[in-house]
PyMOL Python script that loads the backbone (N, CA, C, O; Angstrom):
from pymol import cmd

cmd.read_pdbstr("""\
ATOM      1  N   MET A   1      80.630 146.367  37.636  1.00  0.00           N
ATOM      2  CA  MET A   1      81.803 147.254  36.431  1.00  0.00           C
ATOM      3  C   MET A   1      81.798 145.263  34.961  1.00  0.00           C
ATOM      4  O   MET A   1      82.724 144.498  35.233  1.00  0.00           O
ATOM      5  N   GLU A   2      81.063 144.887  34.020  1.00  0.00           N
ATOM      6  CA  GLU A   2      80.859 144.697  33.540  1.00  0.00           C
ATOM      7  C   GLU A   2      82.287 144.240  32.751  1.00  0.00           C
ATOM      8  O   GLU A   2      83.089 145.158  32.578  1.00  0.00           O
ATOM      9  N   THR A   3      82.641 143.003  32.298  1.00  0.00           N
ATOM     10  CA  THR A   3      83.694 142.093  31.616  1.00  0.00           C
ATOM     11  C   THR A   3      83.703 141.826  30.469  1.00  0.00           C
ATOM     12  O   THR A   3      82.473 141.792  30.491  1.00  0.00           O
ATOM     13  N   ARG A   4      83.861 141.667  29.762  1.00  0.00           N
ATOM     14  CA  ARG A   4      84.363 141.692  27.991  1.00  0.00           C
ATOM     15  C   ARG A   4      84.728 141.320  28.109  1.00  0.00           C
ATOM     16  O   ARG A   4      85.711 141.540  28.816  1.00  0.00           O
ATOM     17  N   VAL A   5      84.310 139.677  27.313  1.00  0.00           N
ATOM     18  CA  VAL A   5      84.840 139.019  27.037  1.00  0.00           C
ATOM     19  C   VAL A   5      85.296 139.211  24.972  1.00  0.00           C
ATOM     20  O   VAL A   5      84.443 139.545  24.150  1.00  0.00           O
ATOM     21  N   VAL A   6      86.829 138.885  24.597  1.00  0.00           N
ATOM     22  CA  VAL A   6      86.946 139.639  23.161  1.00  0.00           C
ATOM     23  C   VAL A   6      88.293 138.411  23.046  1.00  0.00           C
ATOM     24  O   VAL A   6      89.336 138.153  23.648  1.00  0.00           O
ATOM     25  N   ARG A   7      87.093 137.614  21.258  1.00  0.00           N
ATOM     26  CA  ARG A   7      87.743 136.769  20.001  1.00  0.00           C
ATOM     27  C   ARG A   7      87.837 136.880  19.419  1.00  0.00           C
ATOM     28  O   ARG A   7      86.932 137.439  18.800  1.00  0.00           O
ATOM     29  N   ASN A   8      89.324 136.446  18.590  1.00  0.00           N
ATOM     30  CA  ASN A   8      89.291 136.895  17.079  1.00  0.00           C
ATOM     31  C   ASN A   8      89.573 136.049  16.541  1.00  0.00           C
ATOM     32  O   ASN A   8      90.456 135.192  16.583  1.00  0.00           O
ATOM     33  N   ILE A   9      87.832 136.568  15.332  1.00  0.00           N
ATOM     34  CA  ILE A   9      87.834 135.395  14.304  1.00  0.00           C
ATOM     35  C   ILE A   9      87.900 135.470  13.056  1.00  0.00           C
ATOM     36  O   ILE A   9      88.423 136.531  12.713  1.00  0.00           O
ATOM     37  N   ARG A  10      87.577 134.761  12.137  1.00  0.00           N
ATOM     38  CA  ARG A  10      87.629 135.503  10.434  1.00  0.00           C
ATOM     39  C   ARG A  10      86.279 134.515  10.173  1.00  0.00           C
ATOM     40  O   ARG A  10      85.803 133.499  10.681  1.00  0.00           O
ATOM     41  N   LEU A  11      85.931 135.523   8.968  1.00  0.00           N
ATOM     42  CA  LEU A  11      84.118 135.420   8.475  1.00  0.00           C
ATOM     43  C   LEU A  11      84.523 136.029   7.041  1.00  0.00           C
ATOM     44  O   LEU A  11      84.826 137.091   6.498  1.00  0.00           O
ATOM     45  N   ARG A  12      84.294 134.403   6.738  1.00  0.00           N
ATOM     46  CA  ARG A  12      83.931 135.210   5.176  1.00  0.00           C
ATOM     47  C   ARG A  12      82.199 135.666   4.928  1.00  0.00           C
ATOM     48  O   ARG A  12      81.310 135.268   5.680  1.00  0.00           O
ATOM     49  N   PRO A  13      81.925 136.680   3.577  1.00  0.00           N
ATOM     50  CA  PRO A  13      80.900 136.972   3.527  1.00  0.00           C
ATOM     51  C   PRO A  13      79.874 135.826   3.733  1.00  0.00           C
ATOM     52  O   PRO A  13      79.067 136.001   4.646  1.00  0.00           O
ATOM     53  N   GLU A  14      79.779 134.516   2.915  1.00  0.00           N
ATOM     54  CA  GLU A  14      78.883 133.960   3.023  1.00  0.00           C
ATOM     55  C   GLU A  14      78.470 133.589   4.681  1.00  0.00           C
ATOM     56  O   GLU A  14      77.326 133.261   4.994  1.00  0.00           O
ATOM     57  N   ASP A  15      79.739 133.716   5.791  1.00  0.00           N
ATOM     58  CA  ASP A  15      79.694 133.278   6.495  1.00  0.00           C
ATOM     59  C   ASP A  15      78.750 134.310   7.197  1.00  0.00           C
ATOM     60  O   ASP A  15      78.226 133.896   8.232  1.00  0.00           O
ATOM     61  N   ALA A  16      78.359 135.951   6.694  1.00  0.00           N
ATOM     62  CA  ALA A  16      78.364 137.007   8.059  1.00  0.00           C
ATOM     63  C   ALA A  16      76.741 137.161   8.225  1.00  0.00           C
ATOM     64  O   ALA A  16      76.227 137.965   9.002  1.00  0.00           O
ATOM     65  N   LYS A  17      75.606 135.768   6.902  1.00  0.00           N
ATOM     66  CA  LYS A  17      74.263 136.273   7.635  1.00  0.00           C
ATOM     67  C   LYS A  17      73.618 135.478   8.549  1.00  0.00           C
ATOM     68  O   LYS A  17      72.455 135.787   8.808  1.00  0.00           O
ATOM     69  N   GLU A  18      74.143 134.444   9.147  1.00  0.00           N
ATOM     70  CA  GLU A  18      74.733 133.311   9.932  1.00  0.00           C
ATOM     71  C   GLU A  18      75.179 133.660  11.561  1.00  0.00           C
ATOM     72  O   GLU A  18      74.953 132.984  12.564  1.00  0.00           O
ATOM     73  N   PHE A  19      75.630 134.487  11.482  1.00  0.00           N
ATOM     74  CA  PHE A  19      76.635 135.554  12.357  1.00  0.00           C
ATOM     75  C   PHE A  19      75.451 135.934  13.403  1.00  0.00           C
ATOM     76  O   PHE A  19      75.074 135.625  14.533  1.00  0.00           O
ATOM     77  N   VAL A  20      74.912 137.245  11.768  1.00  0.00           N
ATOM     78  CA  VAL A  20      74.605 138.742  12.296  1.00  0.00           C
ATOM     79  C   VAL A  20      73.179 137.313  13.347  1.00  0.00           C
ATOM     80  O   VAL A  20      72.951 137.386  14.555  1.00  0.00           O
ATOM     81  N   SER A  21      72.402 136.029  12.185  1.00  0.00           N
ATOM     82  CA  SER A  21      71.839 136.107  13.481  1.00  0.00           C
ATOM     83  C   SER A  21      71.690 135.251  14.815  1.00  0.00           C
ATOM     84  O   SER A  21      70.716 135.270  15.567  1.00  0.00           O
ATOM     85  N   VAL A  22      72.952 134.431  14.970  1.00  0.00           N
ATOM     86  CA  VAL A  22      73.058 134.064  16.061  1.00  0.00           C
ATOM     87  C   VAL A  22      73.661 135.787  17.345  1.00  0.00           C
ATOM     88  O   VAL A  22      73.251 136.093  18.465  1.00  0.00           O
ATOM     89  N   ALA A  23      74.453 136.299  16.667  1.00  0.00           N
ATOM     90  CA  ALA A  23      74.457 137.033  17.326  1.00  0.00           C
ATOM     91  C   ALA A  23      72.865 138.295  17.939  1.00  0.00           C
ATOM     92  O   ALA A  23      72.720 139.146  18.817  1.00  0.00           O
ATOM     93  N   SER A  24      72.078 137.744  16.930  1.00  0.00           N
ATOM     94  CA  SER A  24      70.476 138.146  17.606  1.00  0.00           C
ATOM     95  C   SER A  24      70.161 138.051  18.059  1.00  0.00           C
ATOM     96  O   SER A  24      69.521 138.901  18.679  1.00  0.00           O
ATOM     97  N   ARG A  25      70.219 137.173  18.235  1.00  0.00           N
ATOM     98  CA  ARG A  25      69.463 136.362  19.463  1.00  0.00           C
ATOM     99  C   ARG A  25      70.343 136.532  20.999  1.00  0.00           C
ATOM    100  O   ARG A  25      70.381 136.099  22.150  1.00  0.00           O
ATOM    101  N   CYS A  26      70.681 137.037  20.510  1.00  0.00           N
ATOM    102  CA  CYS A  26      72.017 136.867  22.635  1.00  0.00           C
ATOM    103  C   CYS A  26      71.713 138.370  23.072  1.00  0.00           C
ATOM    104  O   CYS A  26      72.208 139.344  22.504  1.00  0.00           O
ATOM    105  N   SER A  27      70.771 138.439  24.236  1.00  0.00           N
ATOM    106  CA  SER A  27      70.521 139.944  24.834  1.00  0.00           C
ATOM    107  C   SER A  27      70.873 141.002  25.204  1.00  0.00           C
ATOM    108  O   SER A  27      70.058 141.903  25.398  1.00  0.00           O
ATOM    109  N   PHE A  28      72.285 141.166  25.410  1.00  0.00           N
ATOM    110  CA  PHE A  28      73.515 141.393  25.106  1.00  0.00           C
ATOM    111  C   PHE A  28      74.046 142.346  23.967  1.00  0.00           C
ATOM    112  O   PHE A  28      73.783 141.964  22.826  1.00  0.00           O
ATOM    113  N   ASP A  29      74.801 143.610  24.101  1.00  0.00           N
ATOM    114  CA  ASP A  29      75.430 143.659  22.706  1.00  0.00           C
ATOM    115  C   ASP A  29      76.841 143.230  22.392  1.00  0.00           C
ATOM    116  O   ASP A  29      77.705 142.801  23.157  1.00  0.00           O
ATOM    117  N   ILE A  30      76.873 143.423  21.229  1.00  0.00           N
ATOM    118  CA  ILE A  30      78.162 142.561  20.161  1.00  0.00           C
ATOM    119  C   ILE A  30      78.498 143.477  19.906  1.00  0.00           C
ATOM    120  O   ILE A  30      77.794 144.484  19.991  1.00  0.00           O
ATOM    121  N   ASP A  31      79.666 143.472  19.511  1.00  0.00           N
ATOM    122  CA  ASP A  31      80.673 144.801  18.968  1.00  0.00           C
ATOM    123  C   ASP A  31      81.463 143.679  17.856  1.00  0.00           C
ATOM    124  O   ASP A  31      81.599 142.527  18.267  1.00  0.00           O
ATOM    125  N   ILE A  32      82.023 144.051  16.335  1.00  0.00           N
ATOM    126  CA  ILE A  32      83.483 143.050  15.413  1.00  0.00           C
ATOM    127  C   ILE A  32      84.144 144.230  15.516  1.00  0.00           C
ATOM    128  O   ILE A  32      83.097 144.732  15.925  1.00  0.00           O
ATOM    129  N   ALA A  33      84.430 144.576  15.521  1.00  0.00           N
ATOM    130  CA  ALA A  33      85.555 145.416  14.487  1.00  0.00           C
ATOM    131  C   ALA A  33      87.176 145.082  14.241  1.00  0.00           C
ATOM    132  O   ALA A  33      87.877 144.310  14.896  1.00  0.00           O
ATOM    133  N   TYR A  34      87.524 145.846  13.171  1.00  0.00           N
ATOM    134  CA  TYR A  34      88.571 145.473  12.817  1.00  0.00           C
ATOM    135  C   TYR A  34      89.975 146.819  12.954  1.00  0.00           C
ATOM    136  O   TYR A  34      90.015 147.703  12.097  1.00  0.00           O
ATOM    137  N   ASN A  35      90.528 146.802  13.565  1.00  0.00           N
ATOM    138  CA  ASN A  35      91.030 148.321  13.314  1.00  0.00           C
ATOM    139  C   ASN A  35      90.518 148.991  13.787  1.00  0.00           C
ATOM    140  O   ASN A  35      89.766 148.542  14.653  1.00  0.00           O
ATOM    141  N   ARG A  36      90.539 150.693  13.564  1.00  0.00           N
ATOM    142  CA  ARG A  36      89.594 151.115  14.796  1.00  0.00           C
ATOM    143  C   ARG A  36      87.513 151.292  14.340  1.00  0.00           C
ATOM    144  O   ARG A  36      86.708 151.779  15.134  1.00  0.00           O
ATOM    145  N   TYR A  37      87.186 150.821  13.112  1.00  0.00           N
ATOM    146  CA  TYR A  37      86.105 149.826  12.735  1.00  0.00           C
ATOM    147  C   TYR A  37      85.003 149.429  13.613  1.00  0.00           C
ATOM    148  O   TYR A  37      84.387 148.524  13.051  1.00  0.00           O
ATOM    149  N   VAL A  38      84.608 149.649  14.484  1.00  0.00           N
ATOM    150  CA  VAL A  38      83.760 149.200  14.822  1.00  0.00           C
ATOM    151  C   VAL A  38      82.285 149.784  14.396  1.00  0.00           C
ATOM    152  O   VAL A  38      81.870 150.937  14.282  1.00  0.00           O
ATOM    153  N   VAL A  39      81.474 148.098  14.148  1.00  0.00           N
ATOM    154  CA  VAL A  39      79.810 147.752  13.772  1.00  0.00           C
ATOM    155  C   VAL A  39      79.250 147.243  14.998  1.00  0.00           C
ATOM    156  O   VAL A  39      79.828 146.670  15.922  1.00  0.00           O
ATOM    157  N   ASP A  40      77.776 147.606  14.831  1.00  0.00           N
ATOM    158  CA  ASP A  40      77.374 146.276  15.772  1.00  0.00           C
ATOM    159  C   ASP A  40      76.933 144.827  15.246  1.00  0.00           C
ATOM    160  O   ASP A  40      76.220 144.727  14.248  1.00  0.00           O
ATOM    161  N   ALA A  41      77.308 143.898  15.836  1.00  0.00           N
ATOM    162  CA  ALA A  41      76.723 142.692  15.664  1.00  0.00           C
ATOM    163  C   ALA A  41      75.688 142.029  15.366  1.00  0.00           C
ATOM    164  O   ALA A  41      75.567 140.816  15.194  1.00  0.00           O
ATOM    165  N   LYS A  42      74.796 143.006  15.295  1.00  0.00           N
ATOM    166  CA  LYS A  42      73.811 142.246  15.143  1.00  0.00           C
ATOM    167  C   LYS A  42      72.807 143.604  13.523  1.00  0.00           C
ATOM    168  O   LYS A  42      71.720 144.174  13.438  1.00  0.00           O
ATOM    169  N   SER A  43      73.702 143.517  12.884  1.00  0.00           N
ATOM    170  CA  SER A  43      73.312 144.149  11.983  1.00  0.00           C
ATOM    171  C   SER A  43      74.139 144.478  10.513  1.00  0.00           C
ATOM    172  O   SER A  43      75.202 144.956  10.117  1.00  0.00           O
ATOM    173  N   ILE A  44      73.042 143.954  10.069  1.00  0.00           N
ATOM    174  CA  ILE A  44      73.757 142.515   8.432  1.00  0.00           C
ATOM    175  C   ILE A  44      74.041 143.901   7.652  1.00  0.00           C
ATOM    176  O   ILE A  44      73.615 143.942   6.498  1.00  0.00           O
ATOM    177  N   VAL A  45      74.622 144.891   8.081  1.00  0.00           N
ATOM    178  CA  VAL A  45      75.100 146.159   7.255  1.00  0.00           C
ATOM    179  C   VAL A  45      75.359 146.880   7.261  1.00  0.00           C
ATOM    180  O   VAL A  45      75.257 147.855   6.516  1.00  0.00           O
ATOM    181  N   GLY A  46      76.316 146.432   9.123  1.00  0.00           N
ATOM    182  CA  GLY A  46      77.110 146.237   9.338  1.00  0.00           C
ATOM    183  C   GLY A  46      78.727 145.792   8.925  1.00  0.00           C
ATOM    184  O   GLY A  46      79.867 145.981   8.501  1.00  0.00           O
ATOM    185  N   VAL A  47      77.505 144.938   9.549  1.00  0.00           N
ATOM    186  CA  VAL A  47      78.762 143.222   8.614  1.00  0.00           C
ATOM    187  C   VAL A  47      79.109 143.231   7.593  1.00  0.00           C
ATOM    188  O   VAL A  47      80.301 142.968   7.434  1.00  0.00           O
ATOM    189  N   LEU A  48      78.539 143.435   6.765  1.00  0.00           N
ATOM    190  CA  LEU A  48      78.799 142.625   5.611  1.00  0.00           C
ATOM    191  C   LEU A  48      79.935 144.384   5.317  1.00  0.00           C
ATOM    192  O   LEU A  48      80.574 144.112   4.300  1.00  0.00           O
ATOM    193  N   GLY A  49      80.249 145.498   5.658  1.00  0.00           N
ATOM    194  CA  GLY A  49      80.633 146.495   5.408  1.00  0.00           C
ATOM    195  C   GLY A  49      82.323 146.369   5.657  1.00  0.00           C
ATOM    196  O   GLY A  49      83.233 147.112   5.292  1.00  0.00           O
ATOM    197  N   LEU A  50      82.334 145.172   6.393  1.00  0.00           N
ATOM    198  CA  LEU A  50      83.741 144.507   6.884  1.00  0.00           C
ATOM    199  C   LEU A  50      84.814 144.302   6.186  1.00  0.00           C
ATOM    200  O   LEU A  50      84.352 143.941   5.104  1.00  0.00           O
ATOM    201  N   ASP A  51      85.952 144.295   6.094  1.00  0.00           N
ATOM    202  CA  ASP A  51      87.016 143.690   5.496  1.00  0.00           C
ATOM    203  C   ASP A  51      86.585 142.277   6.121  1.00  0.00           C
ATOM    204  O   ASP A  51      86.113 142.255   7.258  1.00  0.00           O
ATOM    205  N   PHE A  52      86.722 141.271   5.490  1.00  0.00           N
ATOM    206  CA  PHE A  52      86.403 139.625   5.479  1.00  0.00           C
ATOM    207  C   PHE A  52      87.841 139.282   5.255  1.00  0.00           C
ATOM    208  O   PHE A  52      88.586 138.341   4.978  1.00  0.00           O
ATOM    209  N   ASN A  53      87.828 140.280   5.466  1.00  0.00           N
ATOM    210  CA  ASN A  53      90.608 139.542   4.459  1.00  0.00           C
ATOM    211  C   ASN A  53      91.250 139.820   5.912  1.00  0.00           C
ATOM    212  O   ASN A  53      92.383 139.359   6.047  1.00  0.00           O
ATOM    213  N   GLN A  54      90.621 140.610   7.195  1.00  0.00           N
ATOM    214  CA  GLN A  54      91.199 140.505   8.715  1.00  0.00           C
ATOM    215  C   GLN A  54      90.743 140.537   8.987  1.00  0.00           C
ATOM    216  O   GLN A  54      89.716 141.172   8.747  1.00  0.00           O
ATOM    217  N   VAL A  55      91.209 139.385  10.401  1.00  0.00           N
ATOM    218  CA  VAL A  55      90.968 138.903  11.446  1.00  0.00           C
ATOM    219  C   VAL A  55      90.311 140.334  11.789  1.00  0.00           C
ATOM    220  O   VAL A  55      90.675 141.505  11.685  1.00  0.00           O
ATOM    221  N   LEU A  56      88.829 139.467  12.381  1.00  0.00           N
ATOM    222  CA  LEU A  56      87.826 140.681  13.496  1.00  0.00           C
ATOM    223  C   LEU A  56      88.219 140.195  15.070  1.00  0.00           C
ATOM    224  O   LEU A  56      88.603 139.154  15.604  1.00  0.00           O
ATOM    225  N   THR A  57      87.899 141.546  15.481  1.00  0.00           N
ATOM    226  CA  THR A  57      88.419 140.996  16.830  1.00  0.00           C
ATOM    227  C   THR A  57      85.497 141.535  17.038  1.00  0.00           C
ATOM    228  O   THR A  57      84.615 142.273  16.599  1.00  0.00           O
ATOM    229  N   VAL A  58      85.700 140.600  17.806  1.00  0.00           N
ATOM    230  CA  VAL A  58      84.570 140.309  18.475  1.00  0.00           C
ATOM    231  C   VAL A  58      84.965 140.631  20.151  1.00  0.00           C
ATOM    232  O   VAL A  58      85.778 140.220  20.979  1.00  0.00           O
ATOM    233  N   SER A  59      83.440 141.998  20.051  1.00  0.00           N
ATOM    234  CA  SER A  59      83.406 142.012  21.524  1.00  0.00           C
ATOM    235  C   SER A  59      82.689 142.000  22.542  1.00  0.00           C
ATOM    236  O   SER A  59      82.039 143.045  22.486  1.00  0.00           O
ATOM    237  N   TYR A  60      82.298 141.212  23.822  1.00  0.00           N
ATOM    238  CA  TYR A  60      80.963 140.825  24.186  1.00  0.00           C
ATOM    239  C   TYR A  60      80.493 141.441  26.310  1.00  0.00           C
ATOM    240  O   TYR A  60      81.018 141.970  27.290  1.00  0.00           O
ATOM    241  N   ALA A  61      79.518 140.992  25.955  1.00  0.00           N
ATOM    242  CA  ALA A  61      79.466 140.818  27.925  1.00  0.00           C
ATOM    243  C   ALA A  61      78.462 139.586  27.867  1.00  0.00           C
ATOM    244  O   ALA A  61      77.266 139.856  27.751  1.00  0.00           O
ATOM    245  N   GLY A  62      78.743 138.628  27.919  1.00  0.00           N
ATOM    246  CA  GLY A  62      77.317 137.998  28.329  1.00  0.00           C
ATOM    247  C   GLY A  62      78.020 136.190  28.258  1.00  0.00           C
ATOM    248  O   GLY A  62      79.034 135.492  28.232  1.00  0.00           O
ATOM    249  N   TYR A  63      76.118 136.236  28.255  1.00  0.00           N
ATOM    250  CA  TYR A  63      77.136 133.892  27.348  1.00  0.00           C
ATOM    251  C   TYR A  63      76.098 134.120  26.971  1.00  0.00           C
ATOM    252  O   TYR A  63      75.392 135.044  27.375  1.00  0.00           O
ATOM    253  N   HIS A  64      75.747 133.123  25.920  1.00  0.00           N
ATOM    254  CA  HIS A  64      74.804 132.527  24.443  1.00  0.00           C
ATOM    255  C   HIS A  64      75.449 131.715  24.085  1.00  0.00           C
ATOM    256  O   HIS A  64      76.405 131.924  23.339  1.00  0.00           O
ATOM    257  N   ALA A  65      74.945 129.981  24.726  1.00  0.00           N
ATOM    258  CA  ALA A  65      76.114 128.750  23.859  1.00  0.00           C
ATOM    259  C   ALA A  65      75.906 129.064  22.359  1.00  0.00           C
ATOM    260  O   ALA A  65      76.745 129.380  21.516  1.00  0.00           O
ATOM    261  N   ASP A  66      74.743 128.916  22.261  1.00  0.00           N
ATOM    262  CA  ASP A  66      74.377 129.095  20.420  1.00  0.00           C
ATOM    263  C   ASP A  66      75.534 129.806  19.814  1.00  0.00           C
ATOM    264  O   ASP A  66      76.352 129.286  19.056  1.00  0.00           O
ATOM    265  N   PHE A  67      75.527 131.529  20.374  1.00  0.00           N
ATOM    266  CA  PHE A  67      76.269 132.094  20.136  1.00  0.00           C
ATOM    267  C   PHE A  67      77.629 131.773  20.148  1.00  0.00           C
ATOM    268  O   PHE A  67      78.042 131.370  19.061  1.00  0.00           O
ATOM    269  N   GLU A  68      78.790 131.856  21.428  1.00  0.00           N
ATOM    270  CA  GLU A  68      79.645 130.713  21.977  1.00  0.00           C
ATOM    271  C   GLU A  68      80.461 129.318  20.502  1.00  0.00           C
ATOM    272  O   GLU A  68      81.311 129.432  19.619  1.00  0.00           O
ATOM    273  N   ASN A  69      80.025 128.756  20.744  1.00  0.00           N
ATOM    274  CA  ASN A  69      79.986 127.754  19.893  1.00  0.00           C
ATOM    275  C   ASN A  69      79.446 127.958  17.674  1.00  0.00           C
ATOM    276  O   ASN A  69      79.332 127.395  16.585  1.00  0.00           O
ATOM    277  N   PHE A  70      79.324 129.330  18.529  1.00  0.00           N
ATOM    278  CA  PHE A  70      79.838 130.050  16.624  1.00  0.00           C
ATOM    279  C   PHE A  70      81.268 130.117  16.564  1.00  0.00           C
ATOM    280  O   PHE A  70      81.960 129.274  15.993  1.00  0.00           O
ATOM    281  N   LEU A  71      81.778 131.306  17.264  1.00  0.00           N
ATOM    282  CA  LEU A  71      82.520 131.801  17.630  1.00  0.00           C
ATOM    283  C   LEU A  71      83.278 130.601  17.819  1.00  0.00           C
ATOM    284  O   LEU A  71      83.110 129.961  16.782  1.00  0.00           O
ATOM    285  N   LYS A  72      83.872 130.084  18.434  1.00  0.00           N
ATOM    286  CA  LYS A  72      84.413 128.959  18.114  1.00  0.00           C
ATOM    287  C   LYS A  72      85.291 127.961  16.663  1.00  0.00           C
ATOM    288  O   LYS A  72      86.392 127.560  16.286  1.00  0.00           O
ATOM    289  N   ALA A  73      83.870 127.988  16.318  1.00  0.00           N
ATOM    290  CA  ALA A  73      83.916 127.481  14.636  1.00  0.00           C
ATOM    291  C   ALA A  73      84.482 128.355  14.041  1.00  0.00           C
ATOM    292  O   ALA A  73      85.035 127.954  13.017  1.00  0.00           O
ATOM    293  N   PHE A  74      84.623 129.829  14.336  1.00  0.00           N
ATOM    294  CA  PHE A  74      85.592 130.969  13.109  1.00  0.00           C
ATOM    295  C   PHE A  74      86.653 130.853  14.351  1.00  0.00           C
ATOM    296  O   PHE A  74      87.541 131.620  13.981  1.00  0.00           O
ATOM    297  N   ALA A  75      86.997 130.403  15.424  1.00  0.00           N
ATOM    298  CA  ALA A  75      87.649 131.256  15.672  1.00  0.00           C
ATOM    299  C   ALA A  75      89.700 131.633  15.597  1.00  0.00           C
ATOM    300  O   ALA A  75      90.196 130.508  15.543  1.00  0.00           O
ATOM    301  N   MET A  76      90.767 132.603  15.582  1.00  0.00           N
ATOM    302  CA  MET A  76      91.900 132.911  15.626  1.00  0.00           C
ATOM    303  C   MET A  76      92.605 132.098  16.864  1.00  0.00           C
ATOM    304  O   MET A  76      92.302 131.489  17.890  1.00  0.00           O
ATOM    305  N   ALA A  77      93.897 132.540  15.986  1.00  0.00           N
ATOM    306  CA  ALA A  77      94.407 131.943  17.559  1.00  0.00           C
ATOM    307  C   ALA A  77      95.592 132.992  17.704  1.00  0.00           C
ATOM    308  O   ALA A  77      96.502 133.304  16.936  1.00  0.00           O
ATOM    309  N   CYS A  78      95.272 133.377  18.861  1.00  0.00           N
ATOM    310  CA  CYS A  78      95.540 135.292  19.445  1.00  0.00           C
ATOM    311  C   CYS A  78      97.719 135.110  19.194  1.00  0.00           C
ATOM    312  O   CYS A  78      98.450 136.071  19.434  1.00  0.00           O
TER     313      CYS A  78
END
""", "prot")
cmd.dss("prot")
cmd.show_as("cartoon", "prot")
cmd.util.cbc("prot")
cmd.orient("prot")
């Protein structure tokens, strides 16, 4: 059974391209969501379709140092 990590972040539209780029370097699946709307974090079209006024929830099961550092820069307090 995989343990999923869940992080809350706040992105701006201008950060979406970098987010997808960093996520795409990971070998594991990453979802990003708000409310019931869930998209593949490696899809620029999906990520750009998100409401950037909302706190976004990133969910994944794996570790990649660059991705973790990116998430820390955009982390929201739970």
